[in-house]
C-alpha positions, 0 to 999 in steps of 0.5 A: 499500499502505498502511501500517497494513495487514496482512499475508495469507500463502496457505499450503500445508498438505501432505495432512493430516497435522500432522507434513506441515506446513512449519517456516514454516506452522506459526509462522505459524498460531500467530500468525495473527489469522485464519485462513480455511480449507478442509476439505482442510487436514485435521481435526488440522490445522485443530481446533489452531487456536483457533474464534475464530480461524479463519473457514471459506471451503470447501465445507459439507454439502448442495453449499454453498460459499464464493463465490471471488469472497467469499474474494479480497475478505475476504482483503483487507478482514481486511488492510486491518484490519491483520490477520496473515491466513493462507489456508490450503489443502490441499497447495500453494497454487499447484498446483489451489489458486486461489492464483494468483487469490488472489495476484493479487487481494491485488497488485490492492489492494496489499495485502502478501502471502508465499506458503509453499509446501505438499507438493503431494496428488498428490505425497504422496499416491502415495508414502504408497500406496507408488507412485512417480509414476515409475521407470526401469523404466516411466515417466518423465514424470508430467501432473497433471489437475484433475478437477474444472474450472470449471463457466463454462468453455464447455467442457473445456480437458482433452486426455485424448486427449492424455495418452493418446498421451503416455503416463507417470503421470496424477494426477488431482485432485477426479476422483473424481465424474467418474471414469467419464468422463476413464477412458472417455476414456482408452481412447476414446483408445487407453490399454489396459483393463489399465492399473493404475489407484488410487484415495487417499483422504483420503492420510496422515489418519487413515483413509486408504483406497488401491483399486486396480483396472484402467483397464475396471473402476476405476469398480467398485472405487470403488463398491464401496469407497465411495470419497469425496472428497478422493482423488487418482487415479492412472493408469499402470504404476506402481501396479503397484508397490504390490502388488508391494512388498505382496507382498514384504513378505507373503513377508518378502523382501529 
């Protein structure tokens, strides 16, 4: 480690609402020399960073995206120049955020780094939609799954049949596009077609939307509502809690 090197901060921004940033994350964004970000931190958070300090290393229009190898090398390059570098990620950097890969790369190159956890979107998304991930009357376990695996993997490592057999709540990140495939896999594995499902688009953002259906019809619900990424999918009996609460509120019940 060179004493002239800077430091890299792997920072989770939470689900997107700037008020849900941690105190540490806000301090680092204010003091950073450079911020490498993707699209998931949310427009208000990204917009508050001076344009001359930020670099977009996420997806762009037309499906173009920055290679992870470039991002890894860019972090090392900027740190070697003596910068305070914030790698800003949506949610938490270690929950489907490739933070582990970046941490290993920095360590291999002798770059000092700090991990700043953020509120994970698979927890925050259901919460702001009125869906508890656990409920004593319904479930006592939660499974977090990615709906978008590494395309270079020879086959999926998600065992949907095992998830169906385990029960509990299933939360899928980045799963809007693959929704037909994994809902069909869960039904084929024996999960009841009338199992409640919710899609939470842009959770905590100003334009947040929620669409609710069942394992049998959620694909048509998605299409009719035109739900788009980023969105969190919640599968399980806890989803029904949202409707019960909304009905009670509408009826003025305590």
